[in-house]
C-alpha positions as CSV (number, residue, x, y, z in Angstrom):
1,A,-11.7,8.3,-1.6
2,N,-12.0,11.8,-0.1
3,G,-9.0,13.3,-1.9
4,D,-9.0,16.2,-4.3
5,I,-9.6,14.7,-7.7
6,G,-8.2,17.8,-9.5
7,Q,-5.0,17.7,-7.5
8,G,-4.8,14.0,-8.0
9,E,-5.0,14.4,-11.7
10,I,-2.1,16.9,-11.7
11,Y,0.0,14.5,-9.6
12,F,-0.9,11.5,-11.7
13,N,-0.2,13.3,-15.0
14,T,3.1,14.6,-13.7
15,V,4.5,11.6,-11.8
16,C,2.5,8.5,-12.8
17,A,1.2,8.7,-16.4
18,N,4.6,8.2,-18.0
19,C,4.6,4.6,-16.8
20,H,0.9,4.0,-16.3
21,G,-0.6,5.8,-19.3
22,L,-3.1,8.6,-19.2
23,D,-5.9,6.0,-18.7
24,G,-4.1,3.9,-16.1
25,D,-4.0,0.9,-18.4
26,L,-0.2,0.3,-18.4
27,P,1.8,-1.8,-17.9
28,T,-0.4,-4.4,-19.6
29,D,1.0,-7.2,-17.4
30,M,-0.9,-5.7,-14.3
31,G,-3.9,-7.7,-15.5
32,T,-6.3,-4.9,-14.8
33,T,-6.5,-1.1,-15.0
34,L,-5.7,1.3,-12.2
35,G,-9.3,2.5,-12.4
36,A,-10.6,-1.0,-11.6
37,L,-8.0,-1.8,-9.0
38,S,-8.5,1.5,-7.2
39,N,-12.2,0.9,-6.8
40,K,-11.8,-2.7,-5.9
41,N,-8.9,-2.4,-3.4
42,P,-8.2,1.2,-2.5
43,W,-6.0,0.2,0.5
44,E,-3.7,-1.7,-1.9
45,I,-3.4,1.4,-4.1
46,I,-2.5,3.7,-1.1
47,Q,0.1,1.2,0.0
48,K,1.7,1.1,-3.4
49,I,1.6,4.9,-3.9
50,M,3.2,5.4,-0.5
51,N,5.7,2.6,-0.6
52,G,6.3,1.8,-4.2
53,Q,6.1,-1.6,-5.9
54,P,8.7,-4.2,-4.9
55,D,10.9,-5.3,-7.8
56,E,9.6,-2.6,-10.1
57,D,10.7,0.9,-11.0
58,M,7.7,2.4,-9.2
59,P,9.0,4.9,-6.6
60,A,7.7,5.4,-3.1
61,M,5.9,8.7,-2.6
62,R,5.9,8.5,1.2
63,G,8.0,11.7,1.4
64,F,5.1,13.7,0.0
65,G,2.7,12.5,2.8
66,I,-0.7,10.9,2.7
67,V,-2.6,13.9,1.2
68,P,-1.1,13.6,-2.3
69,S,-1.5,9.8,-2.2
70,T,-5.2,10.2,-1.3
71,D,-5.6,12.8,-4.1
72,I,-4.1,10.4,-6.6
73,L,-6.3,7.6,-5.3
74,A,-9.4,9.8,-5.7
75,Y,-8.4,10.6,-9.3
76,L,-7.6,6.9,-10.1
77,Q,-11.2,6.0,-9.0
78,T,-12.4,8.2,-11.9
79,L,-10.4,6.3,-14.6
80,P,-11.9,3.7,-16.9
81,A,-12.3,0.3,-15.2
82,E,-11.6,-1.6,-18.4
């Protein structure tokens, strides 16, 4: 992703890490890490960041626009894949 990794880290640590863990390995029932998923299917990650996750507590970030979502995706792609 062409987002700003540094900004993505700030957004992730502020908004996402509480539920997803600092390494993106939570919740464990995801079956994979955010690092692995963001590299395998970046479009799915953008969709979930923008629109939230149905039937989960994950909020939609659509109100922030595409730039923060792209920054978060760029950062997620640097997280451990295992």
